[in-house]
DSSP file (Angstrom, degrees, kcal/mol; ACC not computed):
  #  RESIDUE AA STRUCTURE BP1 BP2  ACC     N-H-->O    O-->H-N    N-H-->O    O-->H-N    TCO  KAPPA ALPHA  PHI   PSI    X-CA   Y-CA   Z-CA
    1    1 A M    >         0   0    0      0, 0.0     3,-1.3     0, 0.0     4,-0.2   0.000 360.0 360.0 360.0 -44.4  145.9   49.6   23.4
    2    2 A A  G >   +     0   0    0      1,-0.3     3,-0.8     2,-0.2    30,-0.1   0.824 360.0  54.1 -62.0 -31.1  142.4   48.5   24.4
    3    3 A Q  G 3  S+     0   0    0      1,-0.2    -1,-0.3    28,-0.1    23,-0.0   0.663 102.5  58.4 -76.6 -15.6  141.0   51.9   23.3
    4    4 A S  G <  S+     0   0    0     -3,-1.3     2,-0.3    27,-0.0    -1,-0.2   0.333 106.5  43.3 -99.8   8.6  142.5   51.5   19.8
    5    5 A T    <   -     0   0    0     -3,-0.8     3,-0.1    -4,-0.2    27,-0.0  -0.933  64.0-136.7-145.5 167.1  140.8   48.3   18.8
    6    6 A R  S    S+     0   0    0      1,-0.3    26,-2.3    -2,-0.3     2,-0.4   0.691  95.7  31.0 -96.6 -23.8  137.5   46.4   18.8
    7    7 A L  E     -a   32   0A   0     24,-0.2     2,-0.5     2,-0.0    -1,-0.3  -0.992  64.7-164.0-138.4 128.3  138.9   43.1   19.8
    8    8 A L  E     -a   33   0A   0     24,-2.8    26,-2.3    -2,-0.4     2,-0.6  -0.959   5.7-160.5-112.9 123.2  142.0   42.4   22.0
    9    9 A L  E     -a   34   0A   0     -2,-0.5     2,-0.6    24,-0.2    26,-0.2  -0.910   8.6-158.9-103.6 115.2  143.5   38.9   21.9
   10   10 A N  E     +a   35   0A   0     24,-2.9    26,-1.3    -2,-0.6    27,-0.2  -0.851  25.9 158.7-101.0 116.8  145.7   38.2   24.9
   11   11 A C        +     0   0    0     -2,-0.6     2,-0.5    24,-0.2    -1,-0.1   0.124  43.9 101.7-119.9  17.3  148.2   35.4   24.4
   12   12 A V        -     0   0    0      6,-0.1     6,-0.1     2,-0.0    25,-0.1  -0.913  57.8-144.3-113.3 126.1  150.7   36.4   27.2
   13   13 A G  S    S+     0   0    0     -2,-0.5     2,-0.1     1,-0.1    -2,-0.0  -0.714  74.0  76.4-130.7-176.6  150.9   34.7   30.5
   14   14 A P    >>  -     0   0    0      0, 0.0     4,-2.0     0, 0.0     3,-1.4   0.307  61.9-164.3 -69.3 133.7  151.1   33.7   33.2
   15   15 A F  H 3>>S+     0   0    0      1,-0.3     4,-2.7     2,-0.2     5,-0.6   0.808  81.6  66.2 -64.3 -32.2  147.7   35.4   33.3
   16   16 A R  H 345S+     0   0    0      1,-0.2    -1,-0.3     2,-0.2     4,-0.1   0.762 113.4  34.2 -63.7 -21.4  147.5   35.5   37.1
   17   17 A H  H <45S+     0   0    0     -3,-1.4    -2,-0.2     2,-0.0    -1,-0.2   0.814 136.2  17.5 -96.3 -37.7  150.5   37.9   37.0
   18   18 A W  H  <5S+     0   0    0     -4,-2.0     4,-0.4    -6,-0.1    -3,-0.2   0.446 107.1  74.7-118.4  -3.3  149.9   39.9   33.8
   19   19 A G  T >X5S+     0   0    0     -4,-2.7     4,-2.1    -5,-0.3     3,-0.6   0.829  75.0  69.1 -90.5 -32.4  146.3   39.5   32.7
   20   20 A E  H 3><S+     0   0    0     -5,-0.6     4,-2.9     1,-0.3     5,-0.2   0.879  96.4  54.7 -62.1 -39.7  144.0   41.5   35.0
   21   21 A G  H 3> S+     0   0    0      1,-0.2     4,-2.2     2,-0.2    -1,-0.3   0.863 109.7  48.9 -59.6 -35.2  145.1   44.9   33.8
   22   22 A V  H <> S+     0   0    0     -3,-0.6     4,-2.2    -4,-0.4    -1,-0.2   0.924 112.0  47.5 -70.2 -45.3  144.3   43.9   30.2
   23   23 A V  H  X S+     0   0    0     -4,-2.1     4,-2.3     1,-0.2    -2,-0.2   0.935 113.7  48.2 -60.9 -46.5  140.8   42.6   31.2
   24   24 A K  H  X S+     0   0    0     -4,-2.9     4,-2.3     1,-0.2    -1,-0.2   0.918 110.3  51.2 -61.1 -44.9  140.1   45.8   33.2
   25   25 A A  H  X S+     0   0    0     -4,-2.2     4,-1.7    -5,-0.2    -1,-0.2   0.889 110.4  49.8 -61.6 -39.2  141.3   48.0   30.3
   26   26 A C  H  X>S+     0   0    0     -4,-2.2     5,-2.6     2,-0.2     4,-0.6   0.920 110.2  49.6 -66.2 -43.4  139.0   46.2   27.9
   27   27 A A  H ><5S+     0   0    0     -4,-2.3     3,-0.6     1,-0.2    -2,-0.2   0.906 113.6  46.7 -61.4 -40.9  136.0   46.5   30.1
   28   28 A E  H 3<5S+     0   0    0     -4,-2.3    -1,-0.2     1,-0.2    -2,-0.2   0.798 116.3  44.2 -71.2 -28.9  136.6   50.2   30.6
   29   29 A A  H 3<5S-     0   0    0     -4,-1.7    -1,-0.2    -5,-0.2    -2,-0.2   0.370 108.6-118.8 -97.6   4.2  137.1   50.8   26.8
   30   30 A S  T <<5 +     0   0    0     -3,-0.6     2,-0.4    -4,-0.6    -3,-0.2   0.876  63.4 151.4  58.2  38.9  134.1   48.6   25.7
   31   31 A T      < -     0   0    0     -5,-2.6    -1,-0.2    -6,-0.2   -24,-0.2  -0.868  50.2-116.8-105.0 132.0  136.6   46.4   23.8
   32   32 A N  E     -a    7   0A   0    -26,-2.3   -24,-2.8    -2,-0.4     2,-0.4  -0.400  33.5-153.5 -64.3 142.9  135.9   42.7   23.2
   33   33 A Y  E     +ab   8  61A   0     27,-2.9    29,-2.2   -26,-0.2     2,-0.3  -0.970  19.4 171.3-128.6 135.2  138.4   40.5   25.0
   34   34 A L  E     +ab   9  62A   0    -26,-2.3   -24,-2.9    -2,-0.4     2,-0.3  -0.997   7.7 175.0-140.9 135.9  139.6   37.0   24.1
   35   35 A D  E     -a   10   0A   0     27,-1.5    30,-2.5    -2,-0.3   -24,-0.2  -0.892  37.0-134.1-137.1 171.2  142.5   35.0   25.7
   36   36 A I        +     0   0    0    -26,-1.3    32,-0.1    -2,-0.3   -25,-0.1   0.074  53.2 150.4-106.9  20.5  144.1   31.5   25.6
   37   37 A C        -     0   0    0    -27,-0.2    29,-0.3     1,-0.1    27,-0.2  -0.204  29.0-178.2 -60.6 140.9  144.3   31.3   29.4
   38   38 A G        +     0   0    0     26,-0.1    -1,-0.1    27,-0.1    25,-0.0   0.026  49.1 112.7-122.9  24.4  144.1   27.9   31.0
   39   39 A E     >  -     0   0    0      1,-0.2     4,-2.3    73,-0.1     3,-0.4  -0.840  49.8-164.1-102.6  99.5  144.3   29.1   34.6
   40   40 A P  H  > S+     0   0    0      0, 0.0     4,-2.4     0, 0.0     5,-0.2   0.844  86.4  53.5 -55.2 -39.4  141.0   28.4   36.3
   41   41 A E  H  > S+     0   0    0      1,-0.2     4,-2.3     2,-0.2     5,-0.2   0.917 111.1  46.2 -64.0 -42.1  141.5   30.7   39.2
   42   42 A F  H  > S+     0   0    0     -3,-0.4     4,-2.7     2,-0.2     5,-0.3   0.935 111.8  51.3 -64.2 -46.8  142.3   33.7   36.9
   43   43 A I  H  X S+     0   0    0     -4,-2.3     4,-2.0     1,-0.2    -2,-0.2   0.931 113.6  43.9 -58.1 -47.9  139.3   33.0   34.7
   44   44 A E  H  X S+     0   0    0     -4,-2.4     4,-2.4     1,-0.2    -1,-0.2   0.913 113.1  51.2 -65.7 -42.6  136.9   32.8   37.6
   45   45 A R  H  X S+     0   0    0     -4,-2.3     4,-2.2    -5,-0.2    -2,-0.2   0.906 111.0  48.0 -62.6 -41.8  138.3   35.9   39.3
   46   46 A M  H  X S+     0   0    0     -4,-2.7     4,-2.7     2,-0.2     5,-0.4   0.882 110.6  51.7 -67.5 -37.6  138.1   38.0   36.1
   47   47 A E  H  X S+     0   0    0     -4,-2.0     4,-1.7    -5,-0.3     5,-0.3   0.933 112.2  46.2 -63.1 -44.8  134.5   36.8   35.5
   48   48 A L  H  < S+     0   0    0     -4,-2.4     4,-0.2     1,-0.2    -2,-0.2   0.889 120.2  39.0 -64.6 -39.1  133.5   37.8   39.1
   49   49 A R  H  < S+     0   0    0     -4,-2.2     4,-0.2    -5,-0.2    -2,-0.2   0.840 130.4  19.8 -81.8 -33.7  135.2   41.2   38.9
   50   50 A Y  H  X S+     0   0    0     -4,-2.7     4,-2.5    -5,-0.2     5,-0.2   0.495  91.7  90.5-123.1  -4.4  134.5   42.3   35.3
   51   51 A S  H  X S+     0   0    0     -4,-1.7     4,-2.2    -5,-0.4     5,-0.2   0.905  92.9  48.2 -65.5 -39.0  131.5   40.5   33.8
   52   52 A A  H  > S+     0   0    0     -5,-0.3     4,-2.3    -4,-0.2    -1,-0.2   0.929 113.4  47.2 -65.7 -43.9  129.0   43.1   35.0
   53   53 A A  H  > S+     0   0    0     -4,-0.2     4,-2.3     1,-0.2    -2,-0.2   0.893 112.1  50.7 -64.0 -39.4  131.1   46.0   33.8
   54   54 A A  H  X>S+     0   0    0     -4,-2.5     5,-2.3     2,-0.2     4,-1.0   0.901 109.3  50.9 -65.0 -40.6  131.6   44.3   30.4
   55   55 A A  H  <5S+     0   0    0     -4,-2.2     3,-0.5     2,-0.2    -2,-0.2   0.924 111.8  46.5 -62.7 -44.5  127.9   43.7   30.1
   56   56 A V  H  <5S+     0   0    0     -4,-2.3    -1,-0.2     1,-0.2    -2,-0.2   0.891 113.3  49.8 -63.4 -39.3  127.1   47.4   30.8
   57   57 A A  H  <5S-     0   0    0     -4,-2.3    -1,-0.2    -5,-0.2    -2,-0.2   0.628 111.8-123.2 -75.7 -13.2  129.8   48.4   28.3
   58   58 A G  T  <5 +     0   0    0     -4,-1.0     2,-0.3    -3,-0.5    -3,-0.2   0.765  67.0 127.6  77.9  25.3  128.4   46.1   25.7
   59   59 A C      < -     0   0    0     -5,-2.3     2,-0.3    -6,-0.1    -1,-0.3  -0.830  54.4-126.8-115.7 156.8  131.6   44.1   25.2
   60   60 A L        -     0   0    0     -2,-0.3   -27,-2.9   -30,-0.1     2,-0.4  -0.775  18.1-167.7-100.1 143.0  132.2   40.3   25.2
   61   61 A M  E     +b   33   0A   0     -2,-0.3     2,-0.4   -29,-0.2   -27,-0.2  -0.990  12.6 168.9-132.5 124.7  134.9   38.7   27.4
   62   62 A A  E     -b   34   0A   0    -29,-2.2   -27,-1.5    -2,-0.4     2,-0.2  -0.999  10.1-169.6-139.7 138.5  135.9   35.1   26.9
   63   63 A S        +     0   0    0     -2,-0.4   -27,-0.1   -29,-0.2   -25,-0.1  -0.677  61.4  43.1-115.7 172.6  138.8   33.0   28.2
   64   64 A A        +     0   0    0     -2,-0.2   -28,-0.2   -27,-0.2    -1,-0.2   0.868  58.0 147.2  62.8  42.8  140.2   29.6   27.5
   65   65 A A        +     0   0    0    -30,-2.5   -29,-0.2    -3,-0.2    -1,-0.1   0.161  39.4 109.2 -92.7  19.2  140.0   29.9   23.7
   66   66 A G  S >> S-     0   0    0    -29,-0.3     3,-1.8   -31,-0.1     4,-0.6  -0.410  86.4 -98.7 -93.3 171.1  143.1   27.8   23.3
   67   67 A F  G >4 S+     0   0    0      1,-0.3     3,-1.1     2,-0.2    -1,-0.1   0.839 119.4  59.3 -56.3 -38.7  143.6   24.2   21.9
   68   68 A D  G 34 S+     0   0    0      1,-0.2     4,-0.3     2,-0.1    -1,-0.3   0.635 101.3  56.8 -70.6 -11.4  143.7   22.7   25.4
   69   69 A S  G <> S+     0   0    0     -3,-1.8     4,-2.3     1,-0.1    -1,-0.2   0.628  83.5  84.5 -90.9 -15.3  140.3   24.1   26.2
   70   70 A V  H <X S+     0   0    0     -3,-1.1     4,-2.7    -4,-0.6     5,-0.2   0.898  85.8  52.8 -59.3 -45.9  138.5   22.4   23.3
   71   71 A P  H  > S+     0   0    0      0, 0.0     4,-2.0     0, 0.0    -1,-0.2   0.913 111.6  46.7 -58.2 -41.0  137.9   19.0   25.1
   72   72 A A  H  > S+     0   0    0     -4,-0.3     4,-2.2     2,-0.2    -2,-0.2   0.918 112.3  50.2 -66.0 -42.0  136.3   20.7   28.1
   73   73 A D  H  X S+     0   0    0     -4,-2.3     4,-2.4     1,-0.2    -1,-0.2   0.899 109.9  50.8 -61.9 -40.6  134.1   22.9   25.8
   74   74 A M  H  X S+     0   0    0     -4,-2.7     4,-2.6     1,-0.2    -1,-0.2   0.889 108.5  52.7 -64.4 -38.6  133.0   19.8   23.8
   75   75 A G  H  X S+     0   0    0     -4,-2.0     4,-2.5    -5,-0.2    -2,-0.2   0.900 109.5  48.2 -63.1 -41.6  132.1   18.1   27.1
   76   76 A V  H  X S+     0   0    0     -4,-2.2     4,-2.8     2,-0.2    -2,-0.2   0.920 111.9  49.5 -64.4 -44.1  129.9   21.0   28.2
   77   77 A L  H  X S+     0   0    0     -4,-2.4     4,-2.1     2,-0.2    -2,-0.2   0.919 111.7  49.0 -60.8 -44.1  128.2   21.0   24.8
   78   78 A F  H  X S+     0   0    0     -4,-2.6     4,-0.8     2,-0.2    -2,-0.2   0.920 112.6  47.7 -61.1 -45.2  127.6   17.3   25.0
   79   79 A A  H >< S+     0   0    0     -4,-2.5     3,-0.7     1,-0.2     4,-0.5   0.914 111.5  50.2 -63.7 -43.2  126.2   17.6   28.5
   80   80 A A  H >< S+     0   0    0     -4,-2.8     3,-1.1     1,-0.2    -1,-0.2   0.876 107.9  53.2 -64.1 -37.3  123.9   20.6   27.5
   81   81 A R  H 3< S+     0   0    0     -4,-2.1    -1,-0.2     1,-0.2    -2,-0.2   0.683  95.8  69.5 -72.5 -16.3  122.6   18.6   24.5
   82   82 A A  T << S+     0   0    0     -4,-0.8     2,-0.3    -3,-0.7    -1,-0.2   0.694  84.1  87.4 -73.6 -17.9  121.6   15.7   26.8
   83   83 A F  S <  S-     0   0    0     -3,-1.1     5,-0.0    -4,-0.5    -3,-0.0  -0.598  80.0-128.8 -82.0 142.2  118.9   17.9   28.4
   84   84 A Q    >   -     0   0    0     -2,-0.3     3,-1.9     1,-0.1    -2,-0.1  -0.799  48.8 -72.0 -90.9 127.9  115.5   17.9   26.7
   85   85 A P  T 3  S+     0   0    0      0, 0.0     3,-0.1     0, 0.0    -1,-0.1  -0.258 118.0  29.6 -55.3 143.0  114.1   21.4   26.1
   86   86 A P  T 3  S+     0   0    0      0, 0.0     2,-0.1     0, 0.0    -3,-0.0  -0.981 107.0  85.5 -90.1   6.0  113.1   23.6   27.8
   87   87 A A    <   +     0   0    0     -3,-1.9    -4,-0.1     0, 0.0     0, 0.0  -0.406  53.6 175.7 -67.7 140.4  115.5   22.1   30.5
   88   88 A V        -     0   0    0     -2,-0.1     2,-0.2    -3,-0.1    -8,-0.1  -0.984  36.5 -99.5-140.0 149.7  119.0   23.4   30.5
   89   89 A P        -     0   0    0      0, 0.0     3,-0.1     0, 0.0    -9,-0.0  -0.489  20.2-152.5 -69.9 138.5  121.9   22.8   32.8
   90   90 A A  S    S-     0   0    0      1,-0.3     2,-0.3    -2,-0.2     0, 0.0   0.794  78.6  -5.8 -78.0 -29.5  122.5   25.5   35.4
   91   91 A A        -     0   0    0      2,-0.0     2,-0.4    -3,-0.0    -1,-0.3  -0.979  57.5-153.0-160.4 152.5  126.2   24.7   35.6
   92   92 A V        -     0   0    0     -2,-0.3     2,-0.4    -3,-0.1   -16,-0.1  -0.992  14.8-166.9-131.6 124.9  128.6   22.1   34.3
   93   93 A E        -     0   0    0     -2,-0.4     2,-0.4   -17,-0.0    -2,-0.0  -0.886   2.5-164.3-112.7 145.0  131.8   21.3   36.3
   94   94 A A        -     0   0    0     -2,-0.4     2,-0.4     2,-0.0   -22,-0.0  -0.945   7.2-156.2-127.6 148.4  134.7   19.3   35.0
   95   95 A V        -     0   0    0     -2,-0.4     2,-0.5     2,-0.0    -2,-0.0  -0.989   9.1-157.8-123.4 132.4  137.6   17.6   36.8
   96   96 A I        -     0   0    0     -2,-0.4     2,-0.4     2,-0.0    -2,-0.0  -0.937   5.8-169.3-113.4 131.1  140.9   16.9   35.0
   97   97 A S        -     0   0    0     -2,-0.5     2,-0.5     2,-0.0    -2,-0.0  -0.972   6.2-157.5-119.3 132.4  143.3   14.2   36.2
   98   98 A V        +     0   0    0     -2,-0.4     2,-0.5     2,-0.0    -2,-0.0  -0.941  12.4 177.2-115.0 125.8  146.8   13.9   34.8
   99   99 A Q        +     0   0    0     -2,-0.5    -2,-0.0     0, 0.0     0, 0.0  -0.992  17.9 156.1-124.2 122.7  148.8   10.7   34.9
  100  100 A A        -     0   0    0     -2,-0.5     3,-0.1     4,-0.1     4,-0.1  -0.975  45.2 -88.5-145.7 155.4  152.1   10.8   33.2
  101  101 A P    >   -     0   0    0      0, 0.0     3,-1.9     0, 0.0     0, 0.0  -0.253  61.0 -82.2 -61.3 152.5  155.5    9.0   33.4
  102  102 A K  T 3  S+     0   0    0      1,-0.3     3,-0.1     3,-0.0     0, 0.0  -0.296 118.9  32.1 -55.8 135.6  158.0   10.3   35.8
  103  103 A G  T 3  S+     0   0    0      1,-0.3    -1,-0.3    -3,-0.1     2,-0.1   0.331  81.9 142.6  96.4  -6.6  159.9   13.3   34.4
  104  104 A T    <   -     0   0    0     -3,-1.9     2,-0.4    -4,-0.1    -1,-0.3  -0.444  40.8-143.5 -67.8 140.1  157.0   14.6   32.3
  105  105 A K        +     0   0    0     -2,-0.1     2,-0.3    -3,-0.1    -1,-0.0  -0.873  19.9 178.8-108.4 137.9  156.8   18.4   32.2
  106  106 A I        -     0   0    0     -2,-0.4     2,-0.5     0, 0.0     3,-0.0  -0.901  44.7 -82.9-130.1 163.8  153.6   20.4   32.2
  107  107 A H     >  -     0   0    0     -2,-0.3     4,-1.2     1,-0.2     3,-0.5  -0.540  38.2-152.4 -69.7 116.4  153.0   24.1   32.1
  108  108 A Y  H  > S+     0   0    0     -2,-0.5     4,-1.2     1,-0.2     3,-0.3   0.872  87.9  56.7 -61.1 -42.9  153.3   25.3   35.7
  109  109 A A  H  4 S+     0   0    0      1,-0.2    -1,-0.2     2,-0.2     3,-0.2   0.852 105.5  52.1 -63.3 -33.9  151.0   28.3   35.5
  110  110 A T  H  4 S+     0   0    0     -3,-0.5    -1,-0.2     1,-0.2    -2,-0.2   0.880 117.3  36.5 -68.2 -37.7  148.1   26.2   34.3
  111  111 A W  H  <        0   0    0     -4,-1.2    -1,-0.2    -3,-0.3    -2,-0.2   0.454 360.0 360.0 -99.6  -1.8  148.3   23.6   37.1
  112  112 A R     <        0   0    0     -4,-1.2    -1,-0.2    -3,-0.2    -2,-0.1   0.500 360.0 360.0 -73.1 360.0  149.3   25.8   40.0
């Protein structure tokens, strides 16, 4: 599949179980990759394992392109704009805290 397209959009999770083969295939086929993953461990592991290969292959790989990632992306953009050029942040870390009434359900794979 990765060899037959220029961009692969992965919307199937849990990514920690099913995602790495797709990322690897895209890096090997020089195919751009985009997913809606919200699993921080998976995202970091894939970046560490495949970012160099993707760069050499000339393809882009991006995770967390889903609706739940927008607030964090906006926070990073806000933090980066707070720096005066030529200074730029080397890294931005975010912490998410969830408080909900008893019985509230959340997506298990994202929070595991």
